[in-house]
Backbone as CSV, one residue per row, in Angstrom:
resi,resn,N_x,N_y,N_z,CA_x,CA_y,CA_z,C_x,C_y,C_z
1,MET,47.326,-71.765,0.122,47.794,-71.583,1.487,49.098,-70.787,1.543
2,ALA,49.251,-70.178,2.717,50.562,-69.271,2.749,51.569,-70.360,3.212
3,ASP,52.856,-69.959,2.816,54.072,-70.823,3.159,54.525,-70.690,4.506
4,MET,55.161,-71.791,5.018,55.581,-71.749,6.389,56.966,-70.893,6.399
5,ASN,57.017,-70.060,7.416,58.167,-69.140,7.544,59.012,-69.643,8.827
6,GLU,60.361,-69.695,8.783,61.184,-69.982,9.834,62.003,-68.812,10.217
7,THR,61.898,-68.417,11.427,62.721,-67.330,12.132,63.426,-67.662,13.239
8,GLN,64.574,-67.285,13.481,65.434,-67.446,14.725,65.117,-66.296,15.664
9,VAL,64.953,-66.648,16.879,64.710,-65.569,17.938,65.463,-65.900,19.143
10,ILE,65.755,-64.967,20.081,66.504,-65.142,21.170,65.526,-65.020,22.351
11,ILE,65.332,-66.111,23.175,64.423,-65.876,24.313,65.146,-66.522,25.468
12,ALA,65.380,-65.646,26.613,66.045,-65.963,27.772,67.504,-66.348,27.559
13,GLY,68.196,-65.755,26.563,69.460,-66.015,26.220,69.750,-67.239,25.357
14,LYS,68.729,-67.851,24.834,68.635,-68.985,24.010,68.323,-68.695,22.596
15,VAL,68.949,-69.256,21.593,68.608,-68.974,20.108,67.581,-70.169,19.781
16,LEU,66.453,-69.672,19.333,65.441,-70.640,18.967,65.013,-70.386,17.539
17,THR,64.632,-71.449,16.782,64.133,-71.326,15.455,62.638,-71.727,15.522
18,LEU,61.872,-70.640,15.109,60.317,-70.743,15.228,59.746,-70.899,13.721
19,THR,58.876,-71.655,13.563,58.247,-71.807,12.290,56.695,-71.537,12.384
20,GLY,56.134,-70.879,11.300,54.710,-70.602,11.428,54.459,-69.893,10.014
21,TYR,53.130,-69.546,10.086,52.533,-68.833,8.907,52.707,-67.297,9.113
22,GLU,52.957,-66.848,10.211,53.179,-65.428,10.319,54.495,-64.934,9.903
23,THR,54.633,-63.684,9.665,55.834,-63.064,9.187,56.955,-63.164,10.276
24,ALA,58.221,-62.982,9.710,59.322,-62.866,10.678,59.303,-61.670,11.662
25,GLU,58.756,-60.575,11.073,58.558,-59.525,11.927,57.718,-59.802,13.133
26,TYR,56.464,-60.399,12.804,55.531,-60.649,13.939,56.199,-61.510,15.086
27,THR,56.999,-62.627,14.593,57.561,-63.391,15.474,58.548,-62.896,16.298
28,GLN,59.347,-61.826,15.744,60.303,-61.104,16.502,59.584,-60.195,17.508
29,LYS,58.401,-59.642,17.253,57.704,-58.862,18.134,57.341,-59.677,19.351
30,VAL,56.807,-60.999,19.087,56.278,-61.819,20.097,57.519,-62.099,21.058
31,ALA,58.640,-62.512,20.453,59.893,-62.812,21.230,60.378,-61.647,22.116
32,ASN,60.170,-60.481,21.569,60.615,-59.367,22.375,59.739,-59.029,23.459
33,TYR,58.460,-59.197,23.313,57.394,-59.100,24.446,57.652,-60.093,25.462
34,ILE,58.011,-61.375,25.147,58.434,-62.383,26.200,59.575,-61.921,26.937
35,ASN,60.658,-61.603,26.323,61.760,-61.152,26.883,61.601,-60.042,27.829
36,LYS,60.688,-58.943,27.403,60.423,-57.816,28.292,59.658,-58.265,29.557
37,LYS,58.661,-59.311,29.435,57.945,-59.822,30.647,59.038,-60.364,31.568
38,MET,59.881,-61.326,30.967,60.909,-61.896,31.841,61.732,-60.893,32.623
39,ASP,62.075,-59.699,31.956,62.946,-58.739,32.657,62.042,-58.216,33.794
40,GLU,60.823,-57.970,33.509,59.948,-57.195,34.555,59.882,-58.137,35.719
41,CYS,59.786,-59.465,35.332,59.607,-60.436,36.614,60.999,-60.575,37.299
42,ARG,62.016,-60.506,36.735,63.271,-60.652,37.391,63.646,-59.426,38.248
43,ASN,63.047,-58.308,37.978,63.405,-57.157,38.797,62.723,-57.292,40.369
44,ALA,61.649,-58.233,40.303,60.958,-58.409,41.583,61.963,-59.483,42.419
45,VAL,62.111,-59.226,43.735,62.988,-60.047,44.675,62.361,-61.444,44.873
46,SER,61.073,-61.639,44.908,60.348,-62.815,45.176,60.527,-63.666,43.880
47,PHE,60.559,-63.120,42.719,60.787,-64.047,41.489,62.193,-64.610,41.411
48,ARG,63.172,-63.883,41.902,64.550,-64.370,41.800,64.865,-65.445,42.657
49,SER,64.015,-65.464,43.905,64.330,-66.576,44.853,63.687,-67.828,44.416
50,GLN,62.909,-67.881,43.429,62.189,-69.133,42.885,63.048,-69.799,41.946
51,ASN,62.801,-71.145,41.750,63.477,-72.016,40.733,63.141,-71.624,39.389
52,LYS,63.757,-72.201,38.418,63.460,-71.737,36.953,62.098,-72.231,36.599
53,GLU,61.680,-73.361,37.004,60.302,-73.742,36.426,59.366,-72.795,36.952
54,THR,59.391,-72.445,38.180,58.458,-71.468,38.899,58.541,-70.074,38.283
55,GLN,59.825,-69.800,37.984,59.830,-68.367,37.197,59.197,-68.478,35.869
56,MET,59.333,-69.599,35.160,58.742,-69.709,33.723,57.263,-69.602,34.001
57,LEU,56.803,-70.381,35.100,55.249,-70.210,35.195,54.770,-68.838,35.669
58,LEU,55.573,-68.038,36.346,55.168,-66.584,36.773,55.135,-65.926,35.546
59,VAL,56.064,-65.994,34.674,56.184,-65.228,33.392,54.966,-65.451,32.551
60,ALA,54.496,-66.869,32.353,53.376,-67.198,31.699,52.108,-66.637,32.220
61,LEU,52.016,-66.565,33.591,50.889,-65.957,34.276,50.703,-64.552,34.024
62,ASN,51.890,-63.880,33.966,51.947,-62.322,33.689,51.434,-62.169,32.241
63,ILE,51.964,-62.927,31.327,51.450,-62.899,29.862,50.040,-63.171,29.787
64,ALA,49.571,-64.159,30.382,48.025,-64.457,30.378,47.245,-63.299,30.953
65,ASP,47.814,-62.795,32.108,47.110,-61.483,32.643,47.098,-60.376,31.714
66,ASP,48.057,-60.150,31.026,48.050,-59.024,30.033,46.925,-59.344,28.933
67,TYR,46.978,-60.597,28.490,46.073,-61.107,27.426,44.676,-60.930,27.865
68,MET,44.330,-61.348,29.106,43.021,-61.261,29.693,42.446,-59.726,29.800
69,LYS,43.407,-58.949,30.209,43.104,-57.536,30.407,42.822,-56.892,29.055
70,ILE,43.600,-57.186,28.150,43.277,-56.658,26.730,42.115,-57.342,26.153
71,ASN,41.787,-58.450,26.467,40.454,-58.885,25.831,39.271,-58.203,26.460
72,GLU,39.340,-57.890,27.814,38.312,-57.208,28.467,38.175,-55.744,27.991
73,LYS,39.226,-55.160,27.615,39.265,-53.862,27.155,38.651,-53.828,25.654
74,LEU,39.003,-54.910,24.940,38.468,-55.129,23.595,36.938,-55.272,23.733
75,ALA,36.571,-56.008,24.613,35.075,-56.322,24.845,34.257,-55.038,25.097
76,GLU,34.779,-54.191,26.113,34.353,-52.953,26.372,34.299,-52.010,25.165
77,ASN,35.374,-52.035,24.456,35.404,-51.138,23.336,34.299,-51.608,22.247
78,GLU,34.205,-52.901,22.033,33.176,-53.519,21.265,31.769,-53.149,21.696
79,GLN,31.564,-53.176,23.038,30.207,-52.768,23.510,30.037,-51.319,23.291
80,LEU,30.966,-50.586,23.451,30.762,-49.081,23.190,30.576,-48.908,21.673
81,ILE,31.233,-49.539,20.919,31.104,-49.510,19.478,29.532,-49.841,19.004
82,ARG,29.000,-50.988,19.783,27.668,-51.286,19.460,26.637,-50.218,19.978
83,ASP,26.843,-49.665,21.157,26.004,-48.717,21.631,26.060,-47.380,20.783
84,LYS,27.188,-47.022,20.296,27.334,-45.956,19.341,26.657,-46.259,17.970
85,ASP,26.787,-47.431,17.623,26.098,-47.875,16.395,24.539,-47.716,16.578
86,LYS,24.128,-48.095,17.707,22.556,-48.033,17.963,22.121,-46.416,18.017
87,GLU,23.043,-45.716,18.607,22.784,-44.236,18.718,22.751,-43.756,17.163
88,ILE,23.732,-44.166,16.459,23.835,-43.675,14.996,22.539,-44.132,14.335
89,TYR,22.205,-45.312,14.406,21.036,-45.846,13.816,19.671,-45.051,14.070
90,ASN,19.614,-44.832,15.515,18.496,-43.978,15.960,18.572,-42.597,15.326
91,LEU,19.665,-42.073,15.419,19.895,-40.749,14.744,19.547,-40.648,13.352
92,LYS,20.071,-41.649,12.615,19.597,-41.763,11.215,18.111,-41.881,11.027
93,HIS,17.569,-42.654,11.928,15.952,-42.937,11.714,15.349,-41.510,12.058
94,ASP,15.839,-40.873,13.058,15.264,-39.568,13.382,15.389,-38.525,12.197
95,ILE,16.653,-38.698,11.628,16.905,-37.793,10.565,15.897,-38.104,9.379
96,VAL,15.673,-39.323,9.204,14.875,-39.770,7.908,13.464,-39.339,8.262
97,THR,12.881,-39.501,9.506,11.595,-39.068,9.842,11.469,-37.493,9.737
98,THR,12.485,-36.812,10.213,12.333,-35.306,10.239,12.478,-34.852,8.758
99,GLN,13.182,-35.573,7.901,13.390,-35.225,6.465,11.982,-35.455,5.778
100,SER,11.372,-36.522,6.065,9.990,-36.772,5.456,8.931,-35.771,5.922
101,ARG,8.933,-35.404,7.320,8.191,-34.293,7.707,8.426,-33.013,7.040
102,LEU,9.726,-32.723,6.897,10.145,-31.481,6.138,9.593,-31.559,4.732
103,ASP,9.716,-32.713,4.136,9.190,-32.793,2.769,7.586,-32.575,2.599
104,LYS,7.054,-33.187,3.671,5.411,-32.899,3.779,5.142,-31.529,3.977
105,ALA,6.084,-30.771,4.845,5.837,-29.423,5.113,6.005,-28.531,3.886
106,ASP,7.046,-29.025,3.237,7.434,-28.179,1.941,6.193,-28.350,1.027
107,GLU,5.667,-29.577,0.916,4.423,-29.785,-0.092,3.323,-28.899,0.314
108,GLN,3.094,-28.882,1.703,1.885,-28.201,2.147,2.118,-26.656,1.945
109,VAL,3.552,-26.285,2.117,3.756,-24.790,1.823,3.517,-24.431,0.393
110,ARG,3.871,-25.349,-0.495,3.786,-25.093,-1.944,2.300,-24.987,-2.269
111,THR,1.648,-25.802,-1.755,0.065,-26.028,-2.077,-0.534,-24.640,-1.408
112,LEU,-0.026,-24.259,-0.297,-0.553,-23.046,0.215,-0.155,-21.746,-0.495
113,GLN,1.067,-21.786,-0.925,1.538,-20.727,-1.965,0.683,-20.659,-3.323
114,ASP,0.518,-21.869,-3.822,-0.498,-21.940,-5.017,-1.794,-21.347,-4.719
115,LYS,-2.331,-21.744,-3.672,-3.642,-21.228,-3.220,-3.746,-19.681,-3.054
116,MET,-2.602,-19.286,-2.350,-2.545,-17.840,-2.232,-2.372,-17.181,-3.635
117,ALA,-1.513,-17.650,-4.476,-1.512,-17.036,-5.732,-2.757,-16.964,-6.471
118,GLU,-3.538,-18.122,-6.494,-4.795,-18.028,-6.995,-5.772,-17.015,-6.456
119,SER,-5.747,-17.100,-5.077,-6.666,-16.063,-4.359,-6.236,-14.677,-4.711
120,SER,-4.901,-14.373,-4.784,-4.487,-13.029,-5.086,-5.001,-12.716,-6.469
121,LYS,-4.855,-13.538,-7.463,-5.487,-13.275,-8.902,-6.896,-13.011,-8.755
122,LYS,-7.681,-13.889,-7.997,-9.092,-13.700,-7.928,-9.417,-12.280,-7.353
123,LEU,-8.582,-11.903,-6.248,-8.781,-10.550,-5.741,-8.499,-9.471,-6.666
124,ILE,-7.490,-9.714,-7.560,-7.103,-8.570,-8.514,-8.170,-8.490,-9.483
125,GLN,-8.813,-9.662,-9.901,-9.894,-9.705,-10.889,-11.082,-8.946,-10.339
126,LEU,-11.425,-9.370,-8.935,-12.576,-8.809,-8.417,-12.437,-7.207,-8.290
127,ASP,-11.255,-6.835,-7.809,-10.840,-5.360,-7.837,-11.107,-4.689,-9.138
128,ALA,-10.579,-5.237,-10.133,-10.725,-4.714,-11.450,-12.279,-4.658,-11.800
129,LYS,-13.067,-5.657,-11.567,-14.481,-5.793,-11.871,-15.120,-4.586,-11.010
130,LEU,-14.830,-4.556,-9.760,-15.479,-3.467,-8.910,-15.174,-2.150,-9.457
131,ARG,-13.851,-1.869,-9.852,-13.590,-0.583,-10.470,-14.251,-0.236,-11.641
132,THR,-14.467,-1.131,-12.592,-15.235,-0.992,-13.908,-16.600,-0.744,-13.553
133,ARG,-17.237,-1.554,-12.513,-18.650,-1.226,-12.115,-18.841,0.108,-11.572
134,ASP,-17.899,0.627,-10.642,-17.968,1.944,-10.155,-17.871,2.906,-11.361
135,LYS,-16.908,2.734,-12.193,-16.796,3.695,-13.296,-18.145,3.784,-14.211
136,ASN,-18.625,2.547,-14.398,-19.853,2.511,-15.232,-21.011,2.989,-14.488
137,SER,-21.018,2.916,-13.116,-22.212,3.566,-12.360,-22.034,4.968,-12.344
138,LYS,-20.708,5.428,-12.138,-20.598,6.909,-12.182,-20.899,7.462,-13.629
139,ALA,-20.631,6.750,-14.666,-20.810,7.203,-15.930,-22.408,7.343,-16.205
140,ASP,-23.033,6.268,-15.706,-24.562,6.117,-15.840,-25.213,7.236,-15.056
141,LYS,-24.677,7.580,-13.819,-25.225,8.620,-12.978,-25.052,9.904,-13.726
142,GLU,-23.900,10.103,-14.250,-23.480,11.436,-14.972,-24.459,11.478,-16.076
143,ASP,-24.638,10.373,-16.930,-25.521,10.453,-18.025,-26.962,10.679,-17.678
144,LYS,-27.411,10.106,-16.556,-28.776,10.347,-16.205,-28.944,11.766,-15.680
145,GLU,-27.972,12.349,-14.892,-27.937,13.706,-14.447,-28.056,14.708,-15.716
146,GLU,-27.234,14.387,-16.814,-27.222,15.174,-17.842,-28.599,15.089,-18.669
147,LYS,-29.149,13.865,-18.693,-30.357,13.760,-19.365,-31.432,14.489,-18.605
148,SER,-31.530,14.303,-17.289,-32.424,15.034,-16.296,-32.314,16.583,-16.485
149,GLU,-31.052,16.979,-16.573,-30.830,18.515,-16.777,-31.290,18.940,-18.184
150,SER,-30.949,18.182,-19.222,-31.505,18.532,-20.515,-33.065,18.451,-20.562
151,LYS,-33.752,17.413,-19.989,-35.102,17.419,-19.936,-35.611,18.604,-19.208
152,SER,-35.115,18.816,-17.949,-35.594,20.116,-17.168,-35.546,21.272,-18.120
153,GLU,-34.259,21.402,-18.790,-34.182,22.720,-19.520,-35.106,22.668,-20.688
154,LYS,-35.457,21.534,-21.301,-36.388,21.559,-22.412,-37.774,21.821,-21.907
155,SER,-38.133,21.182,-20.574,-39.372,21.557,-20.199,-39.632,23.033,-19.770
156,GLU,-38.490,23.537,-19.211,-38.556,25.036,-18.834,-38.702,25.823,-20.203
157,ALA,-38.023,25.437,-21.130,-38.080,26.181,-22.426,-39.517,26.063,-22.980
158,LYS,-40.089,24.819,-22.816,-41.483,24.632,-23.414,-42.536,25.502,-22.516
159,SER,-42.296,25.490,-21.167,-43.276,26.159,-20.280,-43.215,27.499,-20.487
160,GLU,-42.040,28.096,-20.584,-41.796,29.477,-20.584,-41.689,29.938,-22.045
161,PRO,-42.751,30.606,-22.554,-42.709,31.190,-23.932,-41.691,32.331,-24.047
162,LYS,-41.357,32.454,-25.309,-40.467,33.528,-25.549,-41.105,34.941,-25.141
163,SER,-40.337,35.516,-24.350,-41.033,36.748,-23.857,-40.342,37.894,-24.748
164,GLU,-41.360,38.384,-25.445,-40.907,39.600,-26.449,-40.965,40.865,-25.607
165,PRO,-40.076,41.729,-25.815,-40.029,42.948,-25.135,-41.226,43.897,-25.407
166,LYS,-42.005,44.182,-24.312,-43.323,44.853,-24.443,-42.900,46.350,-24.601
167,PRO,-43.606,46.986,-25.432,-43.260,48.432,-25.465,-43.861,49.184,-24.237
168,GLU,-43.177,50.198,-23.847,-43.604,50.987,-22.673,-44.860,51.597,-22.901
169,PRO,-45.774,51.623,-22.102,-47.127,52.373,-22.337,-46.812,53.834,-22.372
170,VAL,-47.444,54.362,-23.389,-47.233,55.866,-23.654,-48.440,56.551,-23.204
171,LYS,-48.153,57.319,-22.216,-49.255,58.072,-21.563,-49.789,59.147,-22.568
172,GLU,-51.071,59.150,-22.516,-51.773,60.059,-23.559,-51.618,61.514,-22.940
173,ALA,-51.625,62.365,-23.824,-51.564,63.802,-23.439,-52.897,64.097,-23.023
174,PRO,-53.038,65.008,-21.903,-54.372,65.372,-21.503,-55.214,66.084,-22.460
175,LYS,-56.377,65.712,-22.455,-57.350,66.299,-23.542,-57.553,67.821,-22.958
176,ALA,-58.188,68.494,-24.101,-58.415,69.879,-23.757,-59.438,70.097,-22.856
177,ASP,-60.426,69.157,-22.900,-61.657,69.341,-22.035,-61.232,69.137,-20.588
178,GLU,-60.331,68.157,-20.311,-59.789,67.824,-18.901,-59.190,69.073,-18.365
179,LYS,-59.552,69.284,-17.137,-58.925,70.307,-16.353,-57.665,69.960,-15.805
180,PRO,-56.606,70.711,-16.059,-55.383,70.359,-15.368,-55.328,70.528,-13.940
181,GLU,-54.427,70.009,-13.264,-54.243,70.181,-11.979,-54.011,71.503,-11.579
182,PRO,-54.669,72.094,-10.503,-54.417,73.413,-10.162,-52.941,73.578,-9.838
183,VAL,-52.456,74.783,-10.454,-51.160,75.128,-10.218,-51.181,76.350,-9.391
184,LYS,-50.243,76.318,-8.447,-50.087,77.362,-7.442,-49.652,78.692,-8.207
185,GLU,-50.430,79.700,-7.918,-50.109,81.044,-8.531,-48.834,81.542,-8.217
186,ALA,-48.105,81.906,-9.143,-46.756,82.482,-8.943,-46.977,83.889,-8.547
187,PRO,-46.082,84.496,-7.860,-46.093,85.966,-7.480,-46.166,86.727,-8.719
188,LYS,-46.892,87.839,-8.595,-47.260,88.692,-9.802,-45.962,89.295,-10.030
189,PRO,-45.501,89.078,-11.418,-44.299,89.748,-11.844,-44.558,91.224,-12.181
190,GLU,-43.489,91.869,-12.366,-43.677,93.219,-12.767,-44.203,93.372,-14.194
191,ALA,-44.570,94.363,-14.659,-45.305,94.620,-16.016,-44.247,94.231,-17.126
192,PRO,-44.542,93.410,-18.037,-43.666,93.026,-19.028,-43.282,94.095,-19.865
193,LYS,-42.161,93.997,-20.239,-41.700,94.893,-21.233,-41.957,94.539,-22.707
194,ALA,-42.027,95.454,-23.550,-42.237,95.137,-24.985,-41.192,94.178,-25.563
195,GLU,-39.993,94.364,-24.979,-39.007,93.603,-25.734,-38.981,92.127,-25.250
196,ASP,-39.476,91.881,-24.113,-39.490,90.447,-23.628,-40.560,89.746,-24.522
197,LYS,-40.211,88.477,-24.792,-41.069,87.540,-25.633,-41.227,86.250,-24.687
198,PRO,-42.360,85.754,-24.789,-42.430,84.387,-24.139,-41.666,83.274,-24.842
199,GLU,-40.951,82.457,-23.888,-40.027,81.320,-24.640,-40.980,80.354,-25.218
200,PRO,-40.573,79.852,-26.304,-41.360,78.675,-26.994,-41.256,77.320,-26.080
201,ALA,-42.378,76.711,-26.105,-42.448,75.386,-25.227,-41.562,74.461,-25.769
202,LYS,-40.867,73.763,-24.796,-39.777,72.780,-25.096,-40.501,71.468,-25.438
203,GLU,-39.915,70.785,-26.373,-40.414,69.420,-26.908,-40.399,68.484,-25.881
204,ALA,-41.401,67.509,-25.637,-41.332,66.432,-24.840,-40.265,65.457,-25.100
205,PRO,-39.697,64.792,-24.115,-38.809,63.712,-24.410,-39.433,62.504,-25.390
206,LYS,-38.498,61.936,-26.113,-38.888,60.860,-27.074,-39.257,59.527,-26.214
207,ALA,-40.044,58.757,-26.783,-40.441,57.439,-26.096,-39.182,56.568,-25.763
208,GLU,-38.224,56.539,-26.836,-37.090,55.635,-26.714,-36.118,56.189,-25.603
209,GLU,-36.043,57.465,-25.453,-35.095,58.129,-24.494,-35.781,58.073,-23.102
210,LYS,-34.985,57.852,-22.103,-35.406,57.968,-20.748,-35.627,59.374,-20.397
211,PRO,-36.817,59.785,-19.701,-37.009,61.106,-19.338,-35.971,61.577,-18.157
212,GLU,-35.310,62.696,-18.217,-34.549,63.070,-17.193,-35.369,63.669,-16.078
213,PRO,-34.921,63.565,-14.883,-35.763,64.193,-13.821,-35.901,65.672,-14.049
214,VAL,-37.038,66.184,-13.882,-37.346,67.672,-14.084,-37.139,68.399,-12.756
215,LYS,-36.294,69.309,-12.929,-36.112,70.146,-11.683,-37.200,71.117,-11.446
216,GLU,-37.472,71.546,-10.309,-38.483,72.379,-10.001,-38.320,73.745,-10.637
217,ALA,-39.405,74.103,-11.238,-39.364,75.368,-12.198,-39.152,76.506,-11.209
218,GLN,-38.110,77.248,-11.688,-37.952,78.455,-11.002,-38.908,79.487,-11.332
219,GLU,-39.081,80.385,-10.326,-40.108,81.410,-10.429,-39.657,82.356,-11.758
220,ASP,-40.618,82.376,-12.511,-40.364,83.014,-13.804,-40.945,84.587,-13.582
221,THR,-40.051,85.429,-13.986,-40.584,86.776,-13.786,-41.271,87.407,-14.983
222,LYS,-41.341,86.529,-16.034,-41.844,86.973,-17.284,-43.367,86.802,-17.120
223,PRO,-44.071,87.722,-17.784,-45.574,87.603,-17.900,-46.118,86.356,-18.623
224,GLY,-47.124,85.680,-18.133,-47.614,84.496,-18.672,-47.067,83.361,-18.390
225,SER,-45.894,83.331,-17.598,-45.293,82.014,-17.079,-45.881,81.528,-15.866
226,ALA,-45.885,80.289,-15.683,-46.532,79.551,-14.581,-45.605,78.699,-13.956
227,ARG,-45.675,78.272,-12.659,-44.878,77.439,-12.035,-45.372,75.920,-12.211
228,MET,-44.451,75.020,-12.679,-44.896,73.584,-12.944,-44.251,72.599,-11.906
229,ASP,-45.220,71.871,-11.198,-44.779,71.040,-10.148,-44.641,69.597,-10.807
230,SER,-45.491,69.319,-11.906,-45.524,67.948,-12.487,-44.409,67.699,-13.530
231,GLN,-44.044,66.507,-13.582,-43.044,66.016,-14.535,-43.604,65.900,-15.940
232,PRO,-42.726,65.898,-17.035,-43.294,65.679,-18.316,-43.656,64.345,-18.566
233,ARG,-44.627,64.173,-19.439,-45.283,62.858,-19.669,-44.680,62.382,-21.037
234,LEU,-44.581,61.022,-21.353,-44.218,60.412,-22.545,-45.203,60.698,-23.595
235,VAL,-44.623,60.861,-24.757,-45.535,61.218,-25.857,-45.240,60.297,-27.108
236,LYS,-46.294,59.929,-27.956,-46.047,59.060,-28.962,-45.393,59.811,-30.096
237,ASP,-44.383,59.111,-30.754,-43.758,59.467,-32.066,-43.612,61.058,-32.211
238,LYS,-42.706,61.532,-31.401,-42.164,62.848,-31.685,-43.370,63.854,-31.706
239,ASP,-44.507,63.568,-31.120,-45.600,64.668,-31.194,-45.313,65.405,-29.975
240,THR,-45.289,66.739,-29.998,-45.024,67.600,-28.933,-46.330,68.336,-28.555
241,VAL,-46.582,68.240,-27.268,-47.718,68.709,-26.686,-47.329,69.652,-25.621
242,PRO,-47.728,70.858,-25.729,-47.314,71.853,-24.500,-47.994,71.428,-23.223
243,PHE,-47.186,71.709,-22.169,-47.824,71.501,-20.770,-48.948,72.512,-20.743
244,PRO,-50.093,72.127,-20.108,-51.108,73.192,-19.732,-50.591,74.079,-18.759
245,VAL,-50.823,75.253,-19.062,-50.323,76.362,-18.173,-51.723,77.117,-18.001
246,LYS,-51.687,77.464,-16.687,-52.744,78.414,-16.315,-52.376,79.857,-16.409
247,HIS,-53.222,80.561,-17.296,-52.919,82.015,-17.489,-53.557,82.817,-16.539
């Protein structure tokens, strides 16, 4: 237990020795408070007109009034503190519930993210498979087209035999018995001179060479010459046959 303390205080001009478990400072504060209240009461005219016993009772009533008012304020403050505690408790409860909801929402978000990642992987795999299928289908189509083209080329090669170049038909020279086409008579030339000689017949063009177009024979003034309207005919192997001329 704490030791008893003795303190001397001055109340209403008298020195008093007080004993108690409180400290000397605390007892001095109490004495100062009583002196202050007695001074406040003495300032009133009605207080000074009373005897000493009544004055002491009025001081005690004022001190008790202060005490009661302080207790009421303390009670109000305690009630406010209780209300605040309830509000704090409710807020803490709300915070806990919202935190639990947030945790659940986070779990749901994580599960959804995992599902999205799995679905994205599956989509990538499916896209890769579709691309490979498209590539394979295109390659198969190209192979089929190449095979069909090669088959068609082979069938065309089999159906069409090798065409050897055919020799051009050589027109036979007209026989002596056959009568040549009538040739228009040329105008009678003047009497031939002894110096003039008939020109030798030109050789027919070869079979390999293309015959040049024969120009119309000009009127020959030499004797024995005739006008030729027909073109030269092809002859076999360098055999020269004179054109039939009507004398």
